[in-house]
N, C-alpha and C positions, 0 to 999 in steps of 0.2 A: 350709427350710435344714437340712441334716444336721448334727447336733451334733458338735463336735470330740471326738475320743477322748482318753483319758487320756494316750496316747502323744503326741498332737499338743500337748497342754498342757504335757507334760514337756519337749518340744523348745522350746517358747516360753520356759519358765522357765530353761532352760539358757542360751539366748542372752541373755535379759533379765538374768541374773545376771553373765554374763561381759562382755556388750556387745562381744562379739568372736566372729565366726562361726568362725574357725579354732580358738580355744580350746574353744568349745562343741562343735565337731565332734570334737575329740580326746576330750573327755569322753564323748561319746555313741558314739564309734566309727564315725562316718560321714564322708563327704567334705564340705568346706565348701559345694560346689555343691549337693549333695543337701540339706543343711540349709537353704540359702537357698531352694531350691525348696519345701521343706516349710513354711517360714515364709510364703512368698507364697501358698501354697495355703490355709493357715490364715487369713490376712488376707482372702483372697477369700471364703472360706466364712463368715467373721464379718461381712464387709462393712465393715470398719474397719481403718485403718492402725494397726499396733502399734509399728512402728519407723520412725525417720527414718534413712535410710541414705545415706551418701556414700561416695566412694572412699577416704576416710581415717578415717571414724568411724561408729559405730553408736550410736544413742540411742533411748530410749523416748519414744513420744508420750504425751500425757496419758492416753489410753485404755490404752496399754500399761502405764504406771505403775500405773493403777488395777487392771488385771487381775493384774499381778504381786503387788500388795499383798493381793488377795483369795485368790489361788491358793497363795501361799507357805505360809501356816499349814496349809492343807488338805493339801498334799503333805508337809509336815513331819509331820503326824499319821499319814499313810499310812506314811511311812518309819519312824516310831516304832512303829507297830503291827507292821510286818514285823520290825523289829529286836527287838521283844519275844520273838519266836520264838527268837532266838539265845540267849536266857537258858535255854532248855530243852536246849541242847546240853551235852555234857560239857565241851567247850572252845569258846569263841567262834570264829567264822570270818568272813571278809569282809575288807574293806579298812579301812585306817586312814591318814589323811593328816595329816601334821604339818608346819607351817612353823617354821623356826628360823633365827636368824642363823648365819652361817658358823662363828663361834667356838663358839657354843652347840652346833651340830651336831657339830663335831669333838671338843670337849672332854668333852661329857656325853652327848649324845643317841645318837651312834653306838655307844659302848661299851655303853650300856643296850640298844640295839636288837638287838644280836646275841644277848644273853641272853634278851630278851623273845621273839624269834622262835623260839629253841630251845624255850622253854616253851610257845609257842602256834604250832605249825607250820601251822595252817590260816588264820592271819592274814597278809595281804599289807600290808606297811608301806611307805608312800611318804614320804620326807623331802625337802622342798624348802628348800634353803638360800638365804636372801634376807635381806640386811641392812637392807632397807627396812621401813617400817611396813606390815605386811600386815593387812588386814581378814580375820579367820579365816572369818567367815560368807560374805562376798561372794566370797572366794577358793575356797570349797568345801572348806575344811579342817575336820578334826575338832577340832584343837587347835593350839597354838603354844607355842614356848619362847623366852623373852626374859629379859633381866636385870631384876631388880627385881620388886616385887609390885604396883605401882600400875597398875591397868588400868581399863577402862571398867566402868561400874556393872553391866552385864549379863554380866560375865565372872567365872568362879571361877578361883582360882589356888592352886597348892601348890608348895612348894619341890622342886626336882629337882637332885640333885647336892649337892656341898658348897660351902663358901665358896671364893671365888677371890681370889688376890692378884696385883696387878700388879707388874712388875719393869721396871727400866730397865737395859738391857744394851748392851754394845759389845764388840768383839773386842780382844784384847791389842794387836794391831798398831795399832788405832785409837787406843787410849789411850797408845801410845808416841809418837804424833804430836800428840795433843791433851791438854789439861788434864783431869784427872778432876774432875767436878762434885761439890761437897760440899753444896750446897743447890740447890733448884729454880731459883733465879734464875741459877745458873751455866750453865744450859743455853742461855741467850741467847748467840748467837755461835758455838755448837757445831753442827756438821752433824747434823741429826736426820732420821729417816725418819718422814714424816708420814702420817696416815691421813685420807682424805676419805670422808665418809658419802655414801650414795646421794643424799641431799638436796642435796649440793654443799658443805655446810659442813665445815670442818676440825676435827678433834678437838683439844681443848685438854687437855694432859696434866694429870691430876688427882693431887694430893699431899695428904698429911695427916700431921701430927705433933703430939702433945700437944693435940689438939682444934682445932688451927689448920689450915684447909683452904686450899689454893692451886690455881689453875689457870694453867698456863703455855702460852702460844702459841709453839710452837717453829717453827724454820725449818730448811730443809735442801734438799739437791739432789734428793731422791727422795720422791714422794708416791704412795701406793698405796691402792686401794679395798678391799683384802682384807688384814687384819692378818696372816693366816697366811703371806703372801708376804714378810713382813719378816725372817724368820729368815735366809734366804739372804744378802740384802744386808748384814745386821748381821754375819754371819760373815766376809763379804768386806771389812769395814771401811768400807763406804759411809757409815755414820753410826750414831748411837745409836737404839735402838728401844725403844718402850714396849709391852710385851706381857704376857700372862698367864704366870705362873710355870710352869704346867703345860705350856706350849708349848715351853719351853726347858730343862726339867729336865736332859735328857741333856747339852746343851751347857754348862750351868753346872757339871755334875758333872765333865766331862772338861776343863774349862778353856778351851774354844774360845770361850766368851763369859764376860764378867766383869760382875757386877752392881754397880751404883753406886746411891747415894741409897736404900739399903735401908731406913733408918729413916724415910723419907718415903713409902714405898710402901704404900698402904692395902689392906685386904681389902674385897671387895665382898660385898653380901648374897647373891650367887649368882643362879642361874637359877631361873625359875619356869615350870611347865607351866600354861597357861591354856586355858580352854575355855568355850563359851557355857553360861550357867546355865539350860539347858533342863530341863524336867521329866523327860524321858527321855534318859538318857545311853546312846549306843550301846554294845553289849556289848563290842566291841573296844576302845573308849576306856575303858570301865569296867575292863576287865582291865589295861590299861596304867596307869591311875591306881593301882590296887591294887599293881601291880608296882613302880611308882615309890615308893610309900609303904613297901613291904616292903624295898626296896633301901636307903632312908634309915635304916631302923630296924636293919638288919643290921650 
C-alpha cells in the first residue's frame, strides 16, 4: 500500500474539521467534487472508511475520529514550525482570521483593522461577523472578539477597546404619541424594538442603578436579529430601541433620537480579544495582540 502524502492527510483534516465538503473546498481552493474524489481515494488507499456521508450531512467514523485526533497535533507542530520563520521577517506576513459579533466588528474591530493593516501591509485580515457562539479552533480562526472575559479554560483573553454603555432611545415623534418611561417597568405596554439572538431567545433589556439590577422583557411590533438595523426604525418612530451609545452618538447630538432612562443604563466591561492558549502564537496574531495593547495604552 502506498502511504498517503502530507497533502492527502491535510485534505482529510480540512474536511474532518469542517464536516462540510463545500467549506473545506473553499479553504483549500478546490472544487467540492475534486475534494470528494480525493477523500474517496484516500479511504481506498487506507482500506478504511473515514467519513459517514449522506446527502444532508458528513460525519466522522470511529476510525476517522481517531485519525484526526492523532494528526491534529502533528500538523499544528508543522504549522508552528513554519510560522516561526515569520518571526525573522522585518514585519509579519500571511493571513489572520478573526470572528466577532456584528456589533463588536462595527464598533471596535473595524476601526482598529484599518490602522493595523496600514502598519502591517503584508498581512491579509479576514473578519467574519457572526452573533452565534463560534468555536475558534473548529472554525479555523486565529482569534475572536466577544463581550466579557469569561471564556473556556484553554483560551487567553485581553481587553480590546474601551467600556461601552447602553442607551434607550426613541424619536421625538414617538414620544409625542407615547408616555416617556421614567423607570424600567414603564417599558411594559410601550412599543419596543426587540432583538432575537441566533439561538432563538429574545434579549431581555438590562438595567442597573445604585447596585440594583433589573432585566425587562419588552414587547413590540418589530423584532430584529441584528442590533445595528434598529437605528432606522427607531428614527422612523416604530418603537423604542436599546442600543450601544456609540451607535447613535450622531443622532443623539442632532436631536433626531432622544435618550430616556439614562440613569438606569449601565456600562459594560467591554470587548475582549480571545485566542487559544497554544505554546506558539502565529506572528500575525502576535502582531495584532501587541497592536491592541498599544492602542489601549495610547
